[in-house]
N, C-alpha and C positions, 0 to 999 in steps of 0.2 A: 841587583845590591847596595845598601847604602854605603854611605865614606863609613860607618863607626865598623861594620860589622870589617870591609877590607882593611882598615887599618892597623887591624889586629893580627891580619895574616902576615905570616913573615915573604922574605920576597922570592923563595922556593916554589913557596902554594901561589902565590900568586903568578910566578913564571907558567907551570903546570894549568894552572885554569885557562890561563891564555893562550898557549898549546892546544887544550881541547875546545876551546872557540874555535880556533883558527880552524882546527879540522871537522870542525862539526860544518863552518862556513863553505871550508875546498869539498867533503866531500856534494856539498848540497852544487854546487859550484859544478864541478866535476861532472858529476853524473848527471848534470843536465845535458854537456854536450857528447857523452857518451852513455847513453842510457840505452839502447839496442833493442834486443828483441824481447827482455825481461823485464821493461818497466824503468819508468824512473826510479821510484822508491825501492826498489830491488837494488837497483844501482848504490843508491844511497846508503844502503846495508850494508852494501860489499864492500866499499869506501870504507867506513866506516867498521866494519871488522878488521880492515885490512890497515887500518890508522894502528888498530888496537893489536893486531899485531906485530906492530914495529916496537908500538910502545912497549911492548913484554918485551921482545930483544933487545932495545935497546937497555931496559932493566936491570937484565941479567947481563947485560957485557960490561956496565959499570958496577955491577952488586949491589943494590941498592937493596933494604931493608923492606919487607912489608909489611912491616909494623914502624915507619918512623913518624915523627913526630911533626913533619907538613907532608903535604900532599905531594906528591911524587910519579914518577910515571906507571907505578901498580896502579895507584887511585885513576889517571887518565886513562889509563887501558882497562880499566872495571866500567867507567863512566861512558867510555866509547863503545864497549861489548854490551852496554844498557840500552842505548843508543841506538847502537845496532839492533836491537832484540825488538826493539820497541817501531821504530821504523818497518822492519819488515812485518811484524802481526799487524801492522796498519797496512801494510799493500797486500796485506792477503785478504780483508774486509769487504765485503760486498760494497759495493756505490749505488746506493738508493736514490 
C-alpha cells in the first residue's frame, strides 16, 4: 500500500488490517512447527480458518455491524476464510 492510501483509513481499519497480517504470519509460522500428517499447507489453512472463527465470535460478542463504515472483525473473518480456502485449494494441486 502506498502512504496516500493508508492515510485515508481510520484507526479501526488500520487495526483490522494489522490483525489480519499478524494472523496470516502466525498461521504460517505455527503450521511450520505443527504440520503433522496432513501437511504444511493444510495446517496453514486450518489455522487461518480457526482464526476466522475467533474473529466471527469476537464480532458477535461486541455486536459489530456487518456493514460498518470501517473494516472490522467481520471483514477480517471474511479475509481469513478466503485465505484459508485459497491455501486449501493450492495444497490440493498436484506438484509437477
